[in-house]
N, C-alpha and C positions, 0 to 999 in steps of 0.2 A: 580556249577556255576549258573544254573538256579534257584536253591533253594534260592539264595541270593536276588532275586528280589521280591518285593512286588507287589501285584496286585493293580492297580489304576483304578477306574472306573470313566469315564468322565460323569459329570452330563449333563442333557439336557440343551442346550443353551437357557437361558432366556434373553439374551442381557446384563446382568450385567457384565459378564466376559469380553465381548467384550469392553464394556465401560471402565472397569477397566484397561485393557491393553492399549486401545487407549489413555487414560488420561496420560499415561507415555511417549507417543510419541511426540517429538517436531515438526517433519515435518507435516504441516497441511494436505497435500495430503494423506500421509500414515495414519495419525490419523483418517481422515474421512473414508478412505477405510476399516480400521480395525473395526471401529465402525459399519459400514454398513454390512460387510460381515463376519468378524472374521479374526483372524491372519492367520491361515493356508489357509483358503479359499482365502483370498486376495492375500497373497504373492505367494502361489502355483498357484492359479487360474490366477494371474496376469502374471506369466511366460507363462502359457499355452495360455493366451490371446494374448500376444506379438507374440508367435510362430504362432498362427492362423492368426494373422494380417499380419505378414511378409511373411508367406508361400503363402497366397492368393495374395499378391502383386507380388511375384516372379513367381508363376506358370502361364503358358500360358493357354488359353482357351482349354478344358472346365473345368480344375481343378481350375483355378484362379477365382477370383471374383472382377474384376476391379470396377464395379459399387458398390458392397458391401463395398469394401475398401474405395471408395470415400464417401459413406454414413457415414462410421465410422469417416473419417477425418473431414467431415462437422460437425458431432455431437461433435467431440472432440474440434474443433475450436470454436464452439458455447459456450462451457463451458470455454474455455481459455479466451474469451472476457468478461466473467462474468455472462453469462446466463446459466441456468441449463437444462431445458427441451426445446428441439428444436421442434417447431410445425411441423406437418406432411407436411404442404404446404411449409415451409421454407426448410425442408430437401429435398423435391422433387426438389425445385428450385436450391438448391446449389450443390447437389451431382454431377450432370453432369459437373459442373465447376471444380471439383477436379479430373476428369478423366485425365490420361496421354494423351499426344497429339495424340498418335496412336489410342486411343479409343474415341476421342472427338466426332466423328460423328457416331460411332457404337461401343457401349460398349460390344457387344456380350453377354449381359446379361440383362434379363428383370428385371423390378423393383421388381416384386414379388419374384423372385429367390434371388436377392440381399438382399432384406429385410429379407427373411427367413434365409439366411446365417448369416447376421449381428446380428439377434436376437436369433439365436439358442443357447441353453444352452451349456456351455463348462464345462465339468467335473461335470455336474448336479448342478453347483453353480452359474455361472454368464454368461452373454453374452456381446458381444462387444457393442451392443446397447440394452439397457434395455427398454422394452415397458413401456410406461407410459400413457396408453390409457385414464385414468381418468383425466389426465392433457392435453390430446390432443397432444401427441407427444412421443418422445423417449429421453433417457438420455444416453450419452456415459459413458462406464465403467470407473471408477476413474483411474484404473491402466493404461489403454491405453491412457487416457488424460495426465497423468503424463509422460508416456513414450514419447509421441509425443512432449509435451511442454519442456521436459528436453533437447532436442537436440540429444538424443541418437538414436532415431528412424530414419530410412531412409526417413520417410515422414516429418521429422521435418522442419519447416519453419515458417516465420512470418505469422500471420493470414492475408489472402488476403483481398484486399479492397472490393471485392464483398460480402464477409461475413459480414464485418462491415456495408455495405450498407443495406443488408437484415435485419440485427439485428436492426439497427436504424429505419427502416421502420416498423418493427413489434413489437418494444419494447412496453410493457405495461407501464402505469404510475407508477406502483409499482417498476419496474426495471430501470426506465429511469435514475435516478441520478447515480446509481451504474455503469450503462453502460457508462454514460458520463464521470465519473472519469476514468474508464478503457480506454476509447477512448483518453482522455487527456494524460494520462501517456504512452500510446502507440504511441503518435505522430499523432493520427487521430484528429487533432484540429478542422477541419470543422464539423466533426460529433459530437464532444463534444459540440461545439457551438450550433449546431442545436438541440441537446437534451436539453441543458440548455434553449434554447429559448422555446421549447415545454413545459418544466416544468414551466417556468416563465409565460406562457400564460394559464396555467391550473387553472381555478378558484376553482376547487374542492380540491386542495392541496396547499393552500397558503404558508405554512411554507416551503415546499420543493421549491416552486417557488421563494421565496426570497433568499433561499440558492443558488439556481441556478443563480440568478442575481449577487450575490457576486462572484461566480466562473467565470461567464462570464466577469465580470469586471477585474478580475485577468488576464484572457486570453487576453482581449483587451489591457491591459497595456503591456503584454509580446509581443504583436504583433505591438507595436508602435502606439496605438490609445488611448492616455491618456485622451482626452476629453470624449470619450465614456466610458472609465473606470470610470472617475469621475462621470459621469451621473448615471452609475449603482450603484456605492457606495452611492451616495447621495440619490438615490431613496430608497434604503434599509434603510438608516438612517431615512429618513422622515417617512417611514412606521412604525418605532418604534417597530419592531419585536424583542422581548427581547433575543431570541436565536441567531439571525444572525446580528442584527444591530451593536453590538460591533465588530464583524469581519469586517463588511463593514467600520466602522470608523477607525479601525486599518489599514486596507489596504489603505484607503484614506490618512491617516497620512503619511504613507511611500511613497505614490505616490507624495503627496505635497512636501515632503522633497526632493525627487529626482528632482522635478521641481523648486527647489530653493525658496520655500515658507515656511520657518521655522516657522513663526508665526502661519500660518494656520495649519501647521502640529502639532504644540504644542496644539492648540485648539482641534484638532481631537483626539490626544492621551489622553488629559484630559477628553474628553467625554467618551472614552473607560474605563478609570480608574474609572470614576464615576459610570459606569454600574456595577462594582464589578463582572464582568464575571470571572469565575474561571480560564479560560485559557487566554483570551484576555487581561484582565486587568493587570496581571503580565507582559505579553509581552510588552504592551504599556508603562508600568512603566519603564522597562529597556530601551526601546528606547527613552523615554522622558529623562531619565538620560543622555544618550549619547548626545541627542540634546542640553540639557542645558550645558553640558560640552563644546560642540563645540561653544556655544554662550558665553563662558567665564563666566559661572555661576556655579562654582564648588560647592558652598554650597548647592544650590538647586539640583544639580546633585547627590551629596552625599545623600541628603534626599530621592531622588527618588530611588536610589540603595538600601538604607536601607529599604524602604517601600517594594520594590520587594522581598528582602530577607525575610522579615517578612511573606510573603505569603506562604513560604515553597513549592512553586511550583517546581516540580521535574526537570524541564528544566530551567525555568527563574530565580529561586533563585540562583542556582550555577553561572549562567552568571552574575547576579548582584553582587554576592560576588567577582567574579574575577575582574569585572570592577571597583568595589569599591577599591579592593586591588591596582589596577594600579593607580587610582586617588590618593590614600593615599601615595603610594610609590613615585609618582612624587612630592608630596607636602612635602616629607621628614618625614612623620609621620609613621616611619618604624614599630613600635610596632603594631599599628593598621592595617597597611598594611599586616604584617605577619599573624595576626589573620584572616583577610579577605581571604588571599590566602589559609590558612589552612582550612578554612570553605569550600572553593570551592573544595579543594582536598578531604576533607572528604565526599563530596557529591558523589564521585565516578562517576561523570558524564563523559561519555566516551570522550567527546571533551574538556570540560572545565577543568576537574581535571588535565590532563597532562600539559595543558597550564599554569595553576596556579602553578604547581610544578616547571616548568622552571623558572618562574619569582621569585618564592620563593628561588630557588637556587641562583639566581643572588643577591637577597636581602641579604641572609645569607653570601655570599662570600664578599659582600661589607662591612659587619660588622666583617669580619675575623672569622666567625664561620664555619670553613671549614669542621669539622667533621659532624656537623648538615646538612650542605649543601650536603655532600656526602650521608648521609642517605636519604635525600629527593630525591636526584638524583637516587639512587639505587631503591627506591620505585617507582619512575616515570618510570624507565626502565622496572620494573615489569609489568607496565600497558600495555606494548607492543604497545603503540600508535605510528604509523609509522612516524608522522610528528614532534614529539616534542623532542625526545631524540635520541642520538646516542652514541655508546661507545667511 
């Protein structure tokens, strides 16, 4: 039996093998962990890291490490909100706030002992908090961050408000926009607005500042402050920043349309289209087509949809093809409508293609082409879109 085995010698790890394996992993957390540590080290070491973390949470003093665990949780949450290295001062300020209530006023562990436990190497491979002295702080181990943020860990919870507050207060200009986006999508809207205000007032980073003003305008509109939103959008348009002015004009057009000002909205959309921005111009062209159709201008709407299709934009061209199909279908131009629907279906767009398939089935059935309708129906069911087809 033993003679049937061949001897395989592992080459010294130069990083290329880790990168090769990581490139095949879809999950971003796992991919980053493997690239940084290696497959066996990350997965095996990750298991040991979780054991170490949970054991220290459960064990009473002197074997437990309440302050050390609190430091790990603070470092993990720092990464969960989009920052990587937590500064020493921020870690010292936040860790006590993560202590359980019974340790709030006496952790029974000094900071030096807690830090030594949190940064001690596990299996000679990794530590729960990795020292990053050259960057002025520490970094939470990828696996433990994933463990906490996935909801599996007993410590899993939303990032507390005091961590957001500390992050916003200490965020560098380099990380400000990323943190603002994360705050916005986490429902921390006041912090998002504050970060966008800081970015807008930074004279050293004008491009980021104007992008922040656009985002702040979107937030103002969502919060029921349309006048402030308009002011932000118009300020960016006036600045004529080529990267962000089209986005501002597009958002202004949508805002004006919701305010019942279609003529002004049309002007804003046409301004976006004239910019030839690769993303904003196709989106504005589709919206302009819909606006023109609502204003009983079907010929101009058709032209707008066809223009959007010609851009071959992966999202907007399929939308335009579907909208064009609906327009032609309602006008009784069934052959052209069928072609537009099929173009939308061929795009395989996850939202538009199933919708176009439904309308194409209706069109084919109206023409008595039941076998073809059934073929389209079966194909649409194969897309597994939850809202479009049913047996």
